C-alpha positions as CSV (number, residue, x, y, z in Angstrom):
1,X,9.0,0.9,-16.6
2,X,10.4,2.3,-13.4
3,X,14.1,2.0,-14.3
4,X,14.7,5.7,-14.5
5,X,13.5,6.4,-10.9
6,X,15.4,5.9,-7.6
7,X,12.4,6.6,-5.4
8,X,9.0,5.1,-6.0
9,X,5.9,6.5,-4.2
10,X,3.0,4.1,-3.8
11,X,-0.3,5.7,-2.8
12,X,-3.4,3.6,-2.2
13,X,-6.6,3.6,-0.3
14,X,-6.9,0.9,2.3
15,X,-9.3,-1.9,1.2
16,X,-10.0,-4.7,3.7
17,X,-6.7,-4.2,5.5
18,X,-4.3,-3.8,2.6
19,X,-3.7,-1.9,-0.7
20,X,-6.3,-1.8,-3.4
21,X,-6.3,-4.9,-5.5
22,X,-5.3,-2.9,-8.6
23,X,-2.0,-2.1,-6.9
24,X,-0.9,-5.7,-7.0
25,X,-1.7,-5.9,-10.7
26,X,0.3,-2.7,-11.4
27,X,3.3,-3.6,-9.2
28,X,3.8,-7.4,-9.4
29,X,5.9,-7.5,-12.6
30,X,8.1,-4.5,-12.0
31,X,11.8,-4.7,-11.1
32,X,12.3,-2.9,-7.7
33,X,15.9,-4.0,-7.3
34,X,17.8,-1.1,-5.7
35,X,14.7,1.2,-5.6
36,X,13.5,3.1,-2.5
37,X,9.8,2.8,-1.9
38,X,7.7,5.2,0.1
39,X,4.1,4.5,1.0
40,X,1.1,6.9,1.5
41,X,-2.4,5.6,2.2
42,X,-5.9,7.0,2.8
43,X,-8.1,5.2,5.3
44,X,-11.1,5.7,7.5
45,X,-9.7,4.3,10.7
46,X,-7.3,1.5,9.9
47,X,-4.2,3.6,9.5
48,X,-1.6,1.7,7.4
49,X,-3.1,-1.6,8.2
50,X,-1.0,-4.4,6.5
51,X,0.1,-2.2,3.6
52,X,3.8,-1.9,4.6
53,X,4.2,-5.7,4.9
54,X,2.3,-6.4,1.7
55,X,4.3,-3.8,-0.2
56,X,7.5,-5.4,1.0
57,X,6.2,-8.7,-0.2
58,X,5.3,-7.5,-3.7
59,X,8.1,-5.1,-4.3
60,X,11.0,-7.6,-4.2
61,X,14.4,-6.0,-4.0
62,X,13.1,-2.6,-2.8
63,X,14.1,-0.7,0.3
64,X,10.6,0.0,1.7
65,X,11.0,2.9,4.1
66,X,9.4,2.8,7.5
67,X,8.1,6.4,7.3
68,X,4.8,5.5,5.6
69,X,2.1,8.2,5.9
70,X,-1.5,7.4,6.6
71,X,-4.1,10.1,6.0
72,X,-7.7,9.7,7.1
73,X,-9.9,10.1,4.0
74,X,-12.0,12.8,5.6
75,X,-8.8,14.9,6.1
76,X,-7.3,14.3,2.6
77,X,-8.5,17.5,1.1
78,X,-6.8,19.5,3.9
79,X,-3.5,17.5,4.0
80,X,-1.4,19.3,1.5
81,X,1.1,20.7,4.0
82,X,1.4,17.4,5.8
83,X,2.2,15.6,2.6
84,X,4.7,18.3,1.4
85,X,6.5,18.0,4.8
86,X,6.6,14.2,4.4
87,X,7.9,14.3,0.9
């Protein structure tokens, strides 16, 4: 139930050009009407891949912001400051 939240953060690794399959299972039945969605991904070279478009497709009614953050997996452990600035 995400009804109490205005902003929803979706974080996922990139799997074959999109979010992890488990993300679709977790998101597909939620009501995103009027919610703001921000995306953060980890990857090893594909950047955001198709995640923004796929999140827009699955999170119907959401305002998916264009400021998504892609962090190379090898840099994840040293990305705290970058993530804090983004949030």
